[in-house]
N, C-alpha and C positions, 0 to 999 in steps of 0.2 A: 710784806713781812717777815717775811727768813730773814731778809739784810739788816732787819733789826735785829738779829742775833750773832751774828757776823760777816767774815766774807761768804758770799754764796755762789756754786754753780749749779745750774740745772741740766741735765741732759738727757732728753727726750730720745726716744726710738722705735719705730713703729716695722711690723714685718707681717705678713700675712694675717692678719687678724688679729693681731699679738700687737700689747703697746707694754713699754718700759718705761717710768722714770724716774729719778732719783736726782734727791738734792742733799749735796752735801755741802756743810755749813763749818768754817773751820771759824771757834769764837773765843778771845775776845772778835777776833779781826782787827780791820786798819791799822794795818804796822805794828800791831800789840803782839807779843807773842804767845806763841797758840797754849793753852787753855785745857780746850777740848774740842770734842768735833762730834757736830749731828747730821747723821744721816739716817735721808728718808728716801726708801725704795717702794716704789710702784707696782705691780702687774697689773694687766686690764688684757681683757676678751674683749673682741667686737661680739656685739647682740643686736644686729638688724642695726639703726642708726645711731646708737649711744656704744659707749666703752661703759664694759662692768666689771669692775676690781673683786681682782681673782685672787691676790695676795699682800701682801707688806711685809716691811719693817720701817720700825722708826727705833733707829739707834741712837743713843750717848755713850761717847767714850770721852771720859776726863783723862788728860795730858801730866806728867808723864803716863805713859801707856802701863798699864798693869795696875791705876789706881783708882778706877770703876769699869764697869758698864752695865748699862738699862740695854733693853733694847724690846717690845714690844712687838711678836713675831706673830702673822697667821700663812700658813702654808700648809697644804697637804690636808685643808680641811679641818687644820686644827689650831687653836689660839694658842701662844705662850708668853711668855716673861723669860726673859736670860737675863742673870742679876748675878755679878760680880761684883761686891764690896771691899776695895782693893785687889791683894794678891790672896786669889783663895780659887777655886779649883775654874777648868776655862772656861766647861758650860755647865753650869749652876740652870735648870731648869724650874720654873714653875707652871703653874697654872696660870692662864693668861684669860682673857675672855674680848670681845669684837671692843674696839678702839677707833675714834676717829682721828684722824693727823691734826687738824687744828683747832678741837674742841677738848680733845683727853691727851692725845699725845706729846703735839710741841708743850701745850701747859706743866704736864710731867714734868719731864725733860728738862725744860727750861728751871724751872723750879727746883731739879735733883742739882739742876749746873749751878746756878747760883748758892747754894748751898756747899757746893764743892766736895761731894761725897755723898756716895749712893749707899743705899738702907735697904738692904732685903730681908730685914727682921719683919715682916707685916705680910712676906708671901709665902702661898703653899705650895709644898715640891710638887712638880709631878710626875704622878704616877702610872705604870702603865706602860 
């Protein structure tokens, strides 16, 4: 599915009950100049016979660098969003919520990529 967005690379590593998976997609790919990068990272912990998702980072970076960034993050038991629309502060943090990579994050990020810009106007600053 991610190959439809561009050239995709996959990295998958497990170690002592933990697992890290990373998908990097250069868009549009297929020999055309880079317009954006999608980076999807997930961290898991072994719970019996299954893997439980413990953290994630789903990110879109427009190219050239500094023209826009949007990322859904979950780590340290906190959901938040990083949003940078053009040459703005490097780490603008906003309130977030749980998202699913394929149902929520990817469609949102692909829409932003198709629009060619990041819009942070509807987000609420992270307080605390």
